[in-house]
PDB file with SEQRES, HELIX, SHEET and CRYST1 records, atoms N, CA, C and O in Angstrom:
SEQRES   1 A   62  MET THR ILE GLU THR THR ILE LEU ASP PHE GLN LEU ASN          
SEQRES   2 A   62  ASN THR PHE LYS GLN TYR GLU SER HIS MET ASN ALA GLN          
SEQRES   3 A   62  GLU GLN GLN SER ILE PHE LYS GLU MET GLY VAL LYS THR          
SEQRES   4 A   62  PHE TYR ILE GLY LYS SER LEU ASP ASP PRO GLN ARG ALA          
SEQRES   5 A   62  THR VAL ILE PHE GLN GLY PRO GLU ASN VAL                      
HELIX    1 AA1 PHE A   16  ASN A   24  1                                   9    
HELIX    2 AA2 GLN A   26  MET A   35  1                                  10    
SHEET    1 AA1 3 ILE A   3  GLN A  11  0                                        
SHEET    2 AA1 3 ARG A  51  PRO A  59 -1                                        
SHEET    3 AA1 3 LYS A  38  LYS A  44 -1                                        
CRYST1    1.000    1.000    1.000  90.00  90.00  90.00 P 1           1          
ATOM      1  N   MET A   1      76.255 101.491  71.509  1.00  0.00           N  
ATOM      2  CA  MET A   1      76.062 100.420  72.464  1.00  0.00           C  
ATOM      3  C   MET A   1      74.877 100.791  73.363  1.00  0.00           C  
ATOM      4  O   MET A   1      74.789 101.913  73.862  1.00  0.00           O  
ATOM      5  N   THR A   2      73.977  99.840  73.558  1.00  0.00           N  
ATOM      6  CA  THR A   2      72.826 100.033  74.420  1.00  0.00           C  
ATOM      7  C   THR A   2      73.168  99.569  75.837  1.00  0.00           C  
ATOM      8  O   THR A   2      73.715  98.484  76.036  1.00  0.00           O  
ATOM      9  N   ILE A   3      72.836 100.407  76.807  1.00  0.00           N  
ATOM     10  CA  ILE A   3      73.070 100.080  78.216  1.00  0.00           C  
ATOM     11  C   ILE A   3      71.735  99.692  78.839  1.00  0.00           C  
ATOM     12  O   ILE A   3      70.715 100.334  78.585  1.00  0.00           O  
ATOM     13  N   GLU A   4      71.744  98.635  79.658  1.00  0.00           N  
ATOM     14  CA  GLU A   4      70.528  98.253  80.347  1.00  0.00           C  
ATOM     15  C   GLU A   4      70.781  98.139  81.851  1.00  0.00           C  
ATOM     16  O   GLU A   4      71.886  97.819  82.288  1.00  0.00           O  
ATOM     17  N   THR A   5      69.747  98.405  82.617  1.00  0.00           N  
ATOM     18  CA  THR A   5      69.792  98.257  84.064  1.00  0.00           C  
ATOM     19  C   THR A   5      68.986  97.019  84.427  1.00  0.00           C  
ATOM     20  O   THR A   5      67.869  96.832  83.945  1.00  0.00           O  
ATOM     21  N   THR A   6      69.558  96.177  85.281  1.00  0.00           N  
ATOM     22  CA  THR A   6      68.917  94.933  85.679  1.00  0.00           C  
ATOM     23  C   THR A   6      68.741  94.913  87.189  1.00  0.00           C  
ATOM     24  O   THR A   6      69.651  95.273  87.935  1.00  0.00           O  
ATOM     25  N   ILE A   7      67.569  94.490  87.631  1.00  0.00           N  
ATOM     26  CA  ILE A   7      67.280  94.326  89.053  1.00  0.00           C  
ATOM     27  C   ILE A   7      66.963  92.852  89.275  1.00  0.00           C  
ATOM     28  O   ILE A   7      66.038  92.308  88.671  1.00  0.00           O  
ATOM     29  N   LEU A   8      67.731  92.217  90.137  1.00  0.00           N  
ATOM     30  CA  LEU A   8      67.515  90.811  90.469  1.00  0.00           C  
ATOM     31  C   LEU A   8      67.103  90.703  91.927  1.00  0.00           C  
ATOM     32  O   LEU A   8      67.742  91.290  92.799  1.00  0.00           O  
ATOM     33  N   ASP A   9      66.048  89.962  92.195  1.00  0.00           N  
ATOM     34  CA  ASP A   9      65.609  89.664  93.544  1.00  0.00           C  
ATOM     35  C   ASP A   9      65.528  88.149  93.628  1.00  0.00           C  
ATOM     36  O   ASP A   9      64.769  87.536  92.878  1.00  0.00           O  
ATOM     37  N   PHE A  10      66.289  87.530  94.519  1.00  0.00           N  
ATOM     38  CA  PHE A  10      66.411  86.084  94.489  1.00  0.00           C  
ATOM     39  C   PHE A  10      66.692  85.490  95.857  1.00  0.00           C  
ATOM     40  O   PHE A  10      67.062  86.189  96.801  1.00  0.00           O  
ATOM     41  N   GLN A  11      66.504  84.178  95.937  1.00  0.00           N  
ATOM     42  CA  GLN A  11      66.774  83.407  97.149  1.00  0.00           C  
ATOM     43  C   GLN A  11      68.235  82.968  97.130  1.00  0.00           C  
ATOM     44  O   GLN A  11      68.737  82.519  96.100  1.00  0.00           O  
ATOM     45  N   LEU A  12      68.915  83.097  98.262  1.00  0.00           N  
ATOM     46  CA  LEU A  12      70.317  82.705  98.387  1.00  0.00           C  
ATOM     47  C   LEU A  12      70.437  81.243  98.819  1.00  0.00           C  
ATOM     48  O   LEU A  12      69.592  80.736  99.557  1.00  0.00           O  
ATOM     49  N   ASN A  13      71.479  80.578  98.362  1.00  0.00           N  
ATOM     50  CA  ASN A  13      71.800  79.226  98.827  1.00  0.00           C  
ATOM     51  C   ASN A  13      72.793  79.268  99.979  1.00  0.00           C  
ATOM     52  O   ASN A  13      72.949  78.287 100.707  1.00  0.00           O  
ATOM     53  N   ASN A  14      73.461  80.400 100.144  1.00  0.00           N  
ATOM     54  CA  ASN A  14      74.420  80.572 101.235  1.00  0.00           C  
ATOM     55  C   ASN A  14      73.992  81.804 102.038  1.00  0.00           C  
ATOM     56  O   ASN A  14      72.892  82.317 101.834  1.00  0.00           O  
ATOM     57  N   THR A  15      74.830  82.276 102.928  1.00  0.00           N  
ATOM     58  CA  THR A  15      74.471  83.458 103.708  1.00  0.00           C  
ATOM     59  C   THR A  15      74.666  84.715 102.871  1.00  0.00           C  
ATOM     60  O   THR A  15      75.412  84.717 101.892  1.00  0.00           O  
ATOM     61  N   PHE A  16      73.989  85.773 103.271  1.00  0.00           N  
ATOM     62  CA  PHE A  16      74.152  87.046 102.569  1.00  0.00           C  
ATOM     63  C   PHE A  16      75.595  87.522 102.677  1.00  0.00           C  
ATOM     64  O   PHE A  16      76.154  88.022 101.701  1.00  0.00           O  
ATOM     65  N   LYS A  17      76.191  87.376 103.828  1.00  0.00           N  
ATOM     66  CA  LYS A  17      77.583  87.811 104.024  1.00  0.00           C  
ATOM     67  C   LYS A  17      78.521  87.095 103.036  1.00  0.00           C  
ATOM     68  O   LYS A  17      79.415  87.721 102.466  1.00  0.00           O  
ATOM     69  N   GLN A  18      78.315  85.788 102.837  1.00  0.00           N  
ATOM     70  CA  GLN A  18      79.138  85.046 101.876  1.00  0.00           C  
ATOM     71  C   GLN A  18      78.906  85.565 100.457  1.00  0.00           C  
ATOM     72  O   GLN A  18      79.852  85.752  99.693  1.00  0.00           O  
ATOM     73  N   TYR A  19      77.648  85.794 100.118  1.00  0.00           N  
ATOM     74  CA  TYR A  19      77.326  86.300  98.785  1.00  0.00           C  
ATOM     75  C   TYR A  19      77.929  87.685  98.558  1.00  0.00           C  
ATOM     76  O   TYR A  19      78.530  87.946  97.516  1.00  0.00           O  
ATOM     77  N   GLU A  20      77.765  88.557  99.532  1.00  0.00           N  
ATOM     78  CA  GLU A  20      78.302  89.911  99.422  1.00  0.00           C  
ATOM     79  C   GLU A  20      79.832  89.890  99.290  1.00  0.00           C  
ATOM     80  O   GLU A  20      80.400  90.641  98.497  1.00  0.00           O  
ATOM     81  N   SER A  21      80.488  89.030 100.067  1.00  0.00           N  
ATOM     82  CA  SER A  21      81.949  88.899  99.971  1.00  0.00           C  
ATOM     83  C   SER A  21      82.377  88.450  98.582  1.00  0.00           C  
ATOM     84  O   SER A  21      83.349  88.959  98.026  1.00  0.00           O  
ATOM     85  N   HIS A  22      81.636  87.483  98.024  1.00  0.00           N  
ATOM     86  CA  HIS A  22      81.933  86.996  96.674  1.00  0.00           C  
ATOM     87  C   HIS A  22      81.776  88.118  95.641  1.00  0.00           C  
ATOM     88  O   HIS A  22      82.643  88.319  94.791  1.00  0.00           O  
ATOM     89  N   MET A  23      80.667  88.838  95.730  1.00  0.00           N  
ATOM     90  CA  MET A  23      80.392  89.908  94.761  1.00  0.00           C  
ATOM     91  C   MET A  23      81.406  91.046  94.842  1.00  0.00           C  
ATOM     92  O   MET A  23      81.727  91.666  93.828  1.00  0.00           O  
ATOM     93  N   ASN A  24      81.905  91.317  96.032  1.00  0.00           N  
ATOM     94  CA  ASN A  24      82.853  92.420  96.222  1.00  0.00           C  
ATOM     95  C   ASN A  24      84.313  91.993  96.115  1.00  0.00           C  
ATOM     96  O   ASN A  24      85.208  92.835  96.206  1.00  0.00           O  
ATOM     97  N   ALA A  25      84.567  90.702  95.925  1.00  0.00           N  
ATOM     98  CA  ALA A  25      85.941  90.205  95.805  1.00  0.00           C  
ATOM     99  C   ALA A  25      86.629  90.823  94.583  1.00  0.00           C  
ATOM    100  O   ALA A  25      85.989  91.087  93.565  1.00  0.00           O  
ATOM    101  N   GLN A  26      87.905  91.043  94.698  1.00  0.00           N  
ATOM    102  CA  GLN A  26      88.675  91.681  93.624  1.00  0.00           C  
ATOM    103  C   GLN A  26      88.547  90.923  92.309  1.00  0.00           C  
ATOM    104  O   GLN A  26      88.410  91.537  91.251  1.00  0.00           O  
ATOM    105  N   GLU A  27      88.590  89.598  92.366  1.00  0.00           N  
ATOM    106  CA  GLU A  27      88.485  88.793  91.136  1.00  0.00           C  
ATOM    107  C   GLU A  27      87.130  89.012  90.454  1.00  0.00           C  
ATOM    108  O   GLU A  27      87.066  89.184  89.237  1.00  0.00           O  
ATOM    109  N   GLN A  28      86.050  89.005  91.243  1.00  0.00           N  
ATOM    110  CA  GLN A  28      84.724  89.210  90.676  1.00  0.00           C  
ATOM    111  C   GLN A  28      84.586  90.624  90.121  1.00  0.00           C  
ATOM    112  O   GLN A  28      84.008  90.814  89.051  1.00  0.00           O  
ATOM    113  N   GLN A  29      85.105  91.607  90.831  1.00  0.00           N  
ATOM    114  CA  GLN A  29      85.035  92.986  90.362  1.00  0.00           C  
ATOM    115  C   GLN A  29      85.825  93.171  89.065  1.00  0.00           C  
ATOM    116  O   GLN A  29      85.431  93.957  88.204  1.00  0.00           O  
ATOM    117  N   SER A  30      86.933  92.450  88.926  1.00  0.00           N  
ATOM    118  CA  SER A  30      87.713  92.498  87.678  1.00  0.00           C  
ATOM    119  C   SER A  30      86.907  91.940  86.509  1.00  0.00           C  
ATOM    120  O   SER A  30      86.951  92.473  85.401  1.00  0.00           O  
ATOM    121  N   ILE A  31      86.170  90.859  86.771  1.00  0.00           N  
ATOM    122  CA  ILE A  31      85.324  90.266  85.727  1.00  0.00           C  
ATOM    123  C   ILE A  31      84.242  91.255  85.316  1.00  0.00           C  
ATOM    124  O   ILE A  31      84.000  91.460  84.126  1.00  0.00           O  
ATOM    125  N   PHE A  32      83.588  91.870  86.305  1.00  0.00           N  
ATOM    126  CA  PHE A  32      82.553  92.866  86.006  1.00  0.00           C  
ATOM    127  C   PHE A  32      83.126  94.020  85.193  1.00  0.00           C  
ATOM    128  O   PHE A  32      82.508  94.473  84.229  1.00  0.00           O  
ATOM    129  N   LYS A  33      84.295  94.491  85.578  1.00  0.00           N  
ATOM    130  CA  LYS A  33      84.923  95.610  84.872  1.00  0.00           C  
ATOM    131  C   LYS A  33      85.202  95.233  83.422  1.00  0.00           C  
ATOM    132  O   LYS A  33      84.944  96.017  82.509  1.00  0.00           O  
ATOM    133  N   GLU A  34      85.728  94.037  83.217  1.00  0.00           N  
ATOM    134  CA  GLU A  34      86.021  93.547  81.864  1.00  0.00           C  
ATOM    135  C   GLU A  34      84.746  93.463  81.009  1.00  0.00           C  
ATOM    136  O   GLU A  34      84.779  93.715  79.804  1.00  0.00           O  
ATOM    137  N   MET A  35      83.628  93.106  81.650  1.00  0.00           N  
ATOM    138  CA  MET A  35      82.356  92.985  80.948  1.00  0.00           C  
ATOM    139  C   MET A  35      81.653  94.334  80.793  1.00  0.00           C  
ATOM    140  O   MET A  35      80.679  94.442  80.047  1.00  0.00           O  
ATOM    141  N   GLY A  36      82.138  95.358  81.490  1.00  0.00           N  
ATOM    142  CA  GLY A  36      81.501  96.667  81.439  1.00  0.00           C  
ATOM    143  C   GLY A  36      80.293  96.784  82.348  1.00  0.00           C  
ATOM    144  O   GLY A  36      79.393  97.586  82.097  1.00  0.00           O  
ATOM    145  N   VAL A  37      80.273  95.976  83.417  1.00  0.00           N  
ATOM    146  CA  VAL A  37      79.141  95.955  84.348  1.00  0.00           C  
ATOM    147  C   VAL A  37      79.490  96.735  85.613  1.00  0.00           C  
ATOM    148  O   VAL A  37      80.574  96.584  86.177  1.00  0.00           O  
ATOM    149  N   LYS A  38      78.550  97.569  86.043  1.00  0.00           N  
ATOM    150  CA  LYS A  38      78.720  98.338  87.274  1.00  0.00           C  
ATOM    151  C   LYS A  38      77.594  97.964  88.228  1.00  0.00           C  
ATOM    152  O   LYS A  38      76.420  98.054  87.870  1.00  0.00           O  
ATOM    153  N   THR A  39      77.946  97.543  89.445  1.00  0.00           N  
ATOM    154  CA  THR A  39      76.965  97.188  90.461  1.00  0.00           C  
ATOM    155  C   THR A  39      76.617  98.442  91.254  1.00  0.00           C  
ATOM    156  O   THR A  39      77.499  99.141  91.752  1.00  0.00           O  
ATOM    157  N   PHE A  40      75.308  98.718  91.363  1.00  0.00           N  
ATOM    158  CA  PHE A  40      74.842  99.886  92.108  1.00  0.00           C  
ATOM    159  C   PHE A  40      74.382  99.545  93.511  1.00  0.00           C  
ATOM    160  O   PHE A  40      74.496 100.367  94.421  1.00  0.00           O  
ATOM    161  N   TYR A  41      73.862  98.334  93.695  1.00  0.00           N  
ATOM    162  CA  TYR A  41      73.276  97.995  94.982  1.00  0.00           C  
ATOM    163  C   TYR A  41      73.309  96.490  95.189  1.00  0.00           C  
ATOM    164  O   TYR A  41      72.971  95.719  94.290  1.00  0.00           O  
ATOM    165  N   ILE A  42      73.719  96.080  96.387  1.00  0.00           N  
ATOM    166  CA  ILE A  42      73.633  94.691  96.827  1.00  0.00           C  
ATOM    167  C   ILE A  42      73.029  94.757  98.223  1.00  0.00           C  
ATOM    168  O   ILE A  42      73.643  95.288  99.149  1.00  0.00           O  
ATOM    169  N   GLY A  43      71.827  94.216  98.368  1.00  0.00           N  
ATOM    170  CA  GLY A  43      71.165  94.299  99.665  1.00  0.00           C  
ATOM    171  C   GLY A  43      70.409  93.039 100.004  1.00  0.00           C  
ATOM    172  O   GLY A  43      70.055  92.245  99.132  1.00  0.00           O  
ATOM    173  N   LYS A  44      70.167  92.868 101.312  1.00  0.00           N  
ATOM    174  CA  LYS A  44      69.401  91.708 101.756  1.00  0.00           C  
ATOM    175  C   LYS A  44      68.030  92.145 102.231  1.00  0.00           C  
ATOM    176  O   LYS A  44      67.833  93.291 102.636  1.00  0.00           O  
ATOM    177  N   SER A  45      67.098  91.233 102.178  1.00  0.00           N  
ATOM    178  CA  SER A  45      65.741  91.481 102.635  1.00  0.00           C  
ATOM    179  C   SER A  45      65.739  91.656 104.155  1.00  0.00           C  
ATOM    180  O   SER A  45      66.449  90.951 104.872  1.00  0.00           O  
ATOM    181  N   LEU A  46      64.942  92.591 104.627  1.00  0.00           N  
ATOM    182  CA  LEU A  46      64.794  92.771 106.072  1.00  0.00           C  
ATOM    183  C   LEU A  46      63.919  91.671 106.672  1.00  0.00           C  
ATOM    184  O   LEU A  46      64.027  91.360 107.859  1.00  0.00           O  
ATOM    185  N   ASP A  47      63.051  91.083 105.842  1.00  0.00           N  
ATOM    186  CA  ASP A  47      62.138  90.047 106.310  1.00  0.00           C  
ATOM    187  C   ASP A  47      62.680  88.630 106.157  1.00  0.00           C  
ATOM    188  O   ASP A  47      62.282  87.732 106.897  1.00  0.00           O  
ATOM    189  N   ASP A  48      63.582  88.424 105.207  1.00  0.00           N  
ATOM    190  CA  ASP A  48      64.089  87.084 104.911  1.00  0.00           C  
ATOM    191  C   ASP A  48      65.594  87.161 104.663  1.00  0.00           C  
ATOM    192  O   ASP A  48      66.011  87.605 103.593  1.00  0.00           O  
ATOM    193  N   PRO A  49      66.424  86.738 105.628  1.00  0.00           N  
ATOM    194  CA  PRO A  49      67.880  86.851 105.476  1.00  0.00           C  
ATOM    195  C   PRO A  49      68.461  85.995 104.350  1.00  0.00           C  
ATOM    196  O   PRO A  49      69.633  86.145 104.006  1.00  0.00           O  
ATOM    197  N   GLN A  50      67.659  85.100 103.772  1.00  0.00           N  
ATOM    198  CA  GLN A  50      68.113  84.274 102.651  1.00  0.00           C  
ATOM    199  C   GLN A  50      67.717  84.868 101.304  1.00  0.00           C  
ATOM    200  O   GLN A  50      67.862  84.207 100.276  1.00  0.00           O  
ATOM    201  N   ARG A  51      67.218  86.103 101.291  1.00  0.00           N  
ATOM    202  CA  ARG A  51      66.785  86.762 100.060  1.00  0.00           C  
ATOM    203  C   ARG A  51      67.651  87.994  99.823  1.00  0.00           C  
ATOM    204  O   ARG A  51      67.948  88.740 100.756  1.00  0.00           O  
ATOM    205  N   ALA A  52      68.060  88.205  98.558  1.00  0.00           N  
ATOM    206  CA  ALA A  52      68.918  89.344  98.215  1.00  0.00           C  
ATOM    207  C   ALA A  52      68.385  90.066  96.985  1.00  0.00           C  
ATOM    208  O   ALA A  52      67.644  89.499  96.182  1.00  0.00           O  
ATOM    209  N   THR A  53      68.778  91.320  96.858  1.00  0.00           N  
ATOM    210  CA  THR A  53      68.457  92.127  95.687  1.00  0.00           C  
ATOM    211  C   THR A  53      69.752  92.753  95.189  1.00  0.00           C  
ATOM    212  O   THR A  53      70.549  93.268  95.973  1.00  0.00           O  
ATOM    213  N   VAL A  54      69.949  92.702  93.882  1.00  0.00           N  
ATOM    214  CA  VAL A  54      71.131  93.304  93.258  1.00  0.00           C  
ATOM    215  C   VAL A  54      70.660  94.165  92.088  1.00  0.00           C  
ATOM    216  O   VAL A  54      69.800  93.757  91.307  1.00  0.00           O  
ATOM    217  N   ILE A  55      71.234  95.356  91.979  1.00  0.00           N  
ATOM    218  CA  ILE A  55      70.948  96.241  90.851  1.00  0.00           C  
ATOM    219  C   ILE A  55      72.276  96.526  90.153  1.00  0.00           C  
ATOM    220  O   ILE A  55      73.228  96.992  90.778  1.00  0.00           O  
ATOM    221  N   PHE A  56      72.330  96.244  88.860  1.00  0.00           N  
ATOM    222  CA  PHE A  56      73.557  96.513  88.101  1.00  0.00           C  
ATOM    223  C   PHE A  56      73.215  97.044  86.728  1.00  0.00           C  
ATOM    224  O   PHE A  56      72.079  96.946  86.264  1.00  0.00           O  
ATOM    225  N   GLN A  57      74.229  97.612  86.086  1.00  0.00           N  
ATOM    226  CA  GLN A  57      74.054  98.206  84.767  1.00  0.00           C  
ATOM    227  C   GLN A  57      75.238  97.817  83.902  1.00  0.00           C  
ATOM    228  O   GLN A  57      76.381  97.767  84.355  1.00  0.00           O  
ATOM    229  N   GLY A  58      74.928  97.543  82.640  1.00  0.00           N  
ATOM    230  CA  GLY A  58      75.987  97.181  81.704  1.00  0.00           C  
ATOM    231  C   GLY A  58      75.454  97.083  80.292  1.00  0.00           C  
ATOM    232  O   GLY A  58      74.281  97.363  80.044  1.00  0.00           O  
ATOM    233  N   PRO A  59      76.305  96.691  79.372  1.00  0.00           N  
ATOM    234  CA  PRO A  59      75.895  96.544  77.979  1.00  0.00           C  
ATOM    235  C   PRO A  59      74.735  95.553  77.868  1.00  0.00           C  
ATOM    236  O   PRO A  59      74.645  94.596  78.638  1.00  0.00           O  
ATOM    237  N   GLU A  60      73.868  95.792  76.920  1.00  0.00           N  
ATOM    238  CA  GLU A  60      72.705  94.935  76.696  1.00  0.00           C  
ATOM    239  C   GLU A  60      73.147  93.485  76.486  1.00  0.00           C  
ATOM    240  O   GLU A  60      74.126  93.211  75.791  1.00  0.00           O  
ATOM    241  N   ASN A  61      72.402  92.566  77.103  1.00  0.00           N  
ATOM    242  CA  ASN A  61      72.619  91.104  76.986  1.00  0.00           C  
ATOM    243  C   ASN A  61      73.891  90.598  77.612  1.00  0.00           C  
ATOM    244  O   ASN A  61      74.367  89.522  77.251  1.00  0.00           O  
ATOM    245  N   VAL A  62      74.461  91.347  78.547  1.00  0.00           N  
ATOM    246  CA  VAL A  62      75.664  90.854  79.237  1.00  0.00           C  
ATOM    247  C   VAL A  62      75.252  90.104  80.479  1.00  0.00           C  
ATOM    248  O   VAL A  62      76.106  89.604  81.210  1.00  0.00           O  
TER     249      VAL A  62                                                      
END                                                                             
């Protein structure tokens, strides 16, 4: 199995706090675990509070 690391930098439609809560929710974490995805970093831009960066790793094409 090939593992890939993905870095996403994107504009949020809601607040960072709402996004972070969603990503860290037990249900979402269960989905990630089932898919074999591990989140390494969830952060917001210091210059733009509507911008976020996420780094995760998992099986290729997941």
